[in-house]
Each structure stands twice: as C-alpha cells, then as structure tokens.
C-alpha positions as CSV (number, residue, x, y, z in Angstrom):
1,M,184.5,-17.7,-88.0
2,S,182.6,-14.5,-87.8
3,R,178.8,-14.5,-87.6
4,R,177.0,-13.1,-90.7
5,E,174.8,-10.2,-89.8
6,D,172.0,-9.5,-92.3
7,V,170.5,-6.0,-92.8
8,P,166.8,-6.4,-92.8
9,F,165.1,-5.7,-96.2
10,E,163.0,-3.0,-94.4
11,I,166.2,-1.1,-93.7
12,T,167.1,-1.3,-97.4
13,Q,163.7,0.1,-98.3
14,H,164.1,2.8,-95.7
15,V,167.5,3.9,-97.1
16,R,166.2,3.7,-100.7
17,D,163.3,6.0,-99.8
18,T,165.0,8.5,-97.5
19,C,168.7,8.7,-98.4
20,L,169.3,12.3,-99.6
21,C,172.6,11.3,-101.3
22,L,170.9,8.6,-103.4
23,H,168.0,10.9,-104.3
24,V,170.4,13.8,-105.3
25,Q,172.6,11.3,-107.4
26,R,169.5,9.9,-109.2
27,A,168.2,13.4,-109.9
28,A,171.6,14.6,-111.1
29,R,172.0,11.7,-113.5
30,A,168.5,12.2,-114.9
31,M,169.1,15.9,-115.3
32,A,172.5,15.3,-116.9
33,R,170.8,12.9,-119.5
34,H,168.2,15.6,-120.1
35,Y,170.7,18.3,-120.8
36,D,173.0,16.0,-122.8
37,Q,170.1,15.1,-125.0
38,A,169.3,18.8,-125.5
39,L,172.9,19.7,-126.4
40,R,173.6,16.5,-128.5
41,P,172.9,18.3,-131.9
42,L,176.0,20.5,-131.1
43,E,178.0,17.5,-130.0
44,L,178.3,19.0,-126.5
45,T,177.6,17.4,-123.1
46,N,176.1,19.2,-120.2
47,G,179.5,19.2,-118.5
48,Q,181.2,20.7,-121.6
49,F,178.5,23.4,-121.8
50,S,179.1,24.2,-118.1
51,L,182.9,24.3,-118.7
52,L,182.5,26.6,-121.7
53,M,180.1,28.8,-119.7
54,S,182.6,29.0,-116.8
55,L,185.1,30.5,-119.3
56,N,182.7,33.0,-120.7
57,R,184.4,36.0,-119.0
58,A,186.4,39.1,-119.9
59,D,189.6,37.8,-118.4
60,A,191.3,34.4,-118.7
61,A,190.4,31.9,-116.0
62,S,192.9,30.0,-113.9
63,I,192.6,26.3,-113.9
64,G,192.3,26.3,-110.1
65,G,189.5,28.8,-110.2
66,V,187.5,26.9,-112.8
67,S,188.0,23.6,-111.0
68,A,186.7,25.2,-107.8
69,L,183.7,26.7,-109.5
70,L,182.8,23.4,-111.2
71,A,183.6,21.4,-108.0
72,M,186.0,19.0,-109.9
73,D,189.6,18.3,-109.3
74,R,192.3,19.6,-111.7
75,T,193.0,16.2,-113.2
76,T,189.3,15.8,-114.1
77,L,189.1,19.3,-115.4
78,T,192.2,18.8,-117.6
79,A,190.7,15.6,-119.0
80,N,187.4,17.5,-119.7
81,L,189.3,20.3,-121.5
82,K,191.0,18.0,-124.0
83,P,188.1,17.4,-126.3
84,L,187.2,21.1,-126.2
85,Q,190.8,22.1,-127.0
86,R,190.9,19.6,-129.9
87,R,187.8,21.2,-131.3
88,G,189.4,24.6,-131.1
89,L,186.8,25.9,-128.5
90,V,189.2,26.5,-125.6
91,K,192.8,27.6,-125.6
92,T,195.3,27.3,-122.8
93,T,197.8,30.2,-122.3
94,V,200.8,30.6,-120.0
95,D,200.4,33.1,-117.2
96,P,202.9,35.9,-118.0
97,E,203.4,36.5,-114.2
98,D,203.9,32.9,-113.3
99,R,205.1,30.7,-116.2
100,R,204.1,27.6,-114.2
101,S,200.5,28.6,-114.2
102,R,198.1,28.1,-117.1
103,H,195.0,30.1,-118.0
104,L,192.0,29.1,-120.0
105,V,190.2,31.2,-122.6
106,L,187.3,30.7,-125.0
107,T,188.3,31.0,-128.6
108,A,186.1,32.7,-131.1
109,A,184.8,29.2,-132.1
110,G,184.1,28.5,-128.4
111,R,182.2,31.7,-128.0
112,A,180.2,30.9,-131.2
113,A,179.5,27.3,-129.9
114,L,178.3,28.7,-126.6
115,A,176.0,31.2,-128.3
116,T,174.5,28.5,-130.4
117,A,174.1,26.2,-127.4
118,L,172.4,28.7,-125.2
119,P,168.9,28.5,-126.8
120,L,169.1,24.7,-126.5
121,W,170.1,25.0,-122.8
122,K,167.3,27.6,-122.2
123,R,164.7,25.1,-123.6
124,A,166.1,22.3,-121.5
125,Q,166.0,24.5,-118.5
126,R,162.4,25.6,-119.0
127,A,161.4,21.9,-119.4
128,V,163.1,21.1,-116.1
129,E,161.6,24.0,-114.2
130,S,158.2,23.3,-115.6
131,R,158.4,19.8,-114.0
132,L,159.1,21.6,-110.7
133,A,156.2,24.0,-111.0
134,A,154.5,22.7,-107.9
135,S,157.7,23.4,-105.9
136,N,160.1,26.3,-105.9
137,P,163.1,26.0,-108.3
138,D,164.8,28.9,-106.6
139,R,164.5,27.2,-103.2
140,L,165.9,24.0,-104.7
141,R,168.9,25.9,-106.1
142,A,169.4,27.6,-102.7
143,D,169.2,24.2,-100.9
144,L,171.7,22.6,-103.4
145,R,174.1,25.5,-103.0
146,A,173.9,25.0,-99.2
147,L,175.0,21.4,-99.7
148,S,177.9,22.4,-101.8
C-alpha cells in the first residue's frame, strides 16, 4: 500500500497566487466573456469575430494558415467555421492548383457582418484597455506574443 502524500495548503495558495498559466487562463476567460457580451447583439462570439477578421484579406486564406494564425488545430477550426458557413458569412472554395486543398473567403454578408461588428469590438477594446490604464497594454500584447 502506498503512503498518501499531502500537498500542504500553503503550496496550493502559492500556486494559486503565482501560476502564470492559471492567471492567463482566468484573464482569457474573463476577456472572452467581455467580448462575447459586446458581440452578442450580432449573434457572434469573440472567436467567430476573430475568425472573420482573419479572413478579411484580398486573397483567399488557406485552412492551415488560418489555423496557425488563430493557434487552433484544423479540426477545431473546421468546427468553428460551420456556423459561419451556415449563416452565409464564410465560403469554402477548392484550391485550383491543388484540388485537395480548401480556401476560405468572406462572403459579402461576412464582410457586412464584420463591418457591423467592428464598432462593438472597438468599444469592448477601449473598455479593456481603460482597465489597464495603470499598466501598458502594448507591453502586455508583446509579452503575450512572446508566450505564443
């Protein structure tokens, strides 16, 4: 029979107070709720907004390129695309040079939804940055980019 080893509660408190992963996760969840609330009138989530924004480009985007940009695997990206495709905001096309590959493009409705969502996002962004006024939002963005 193995001897049970307890982790002292003081260690639990130390991890709670110092774990960068925990603090980033908690902040990410709170920020996601904030942006979701802001975009709710358009029936968009923050993730859908980011996905639409990643497709706002002159040329069609590859699924691999978008999944890398958004740091999500292809399966998750495909699942996140489905509601946007059903709403007619995103269209998948076949790559003419490699018929096995697919490209993603915003439809006219997708561009219109993105244009309508942008002022809501800007308001949410200003609110978040105002809460960080005592610190440096640009430094935070740089630090988060360094982690990813």
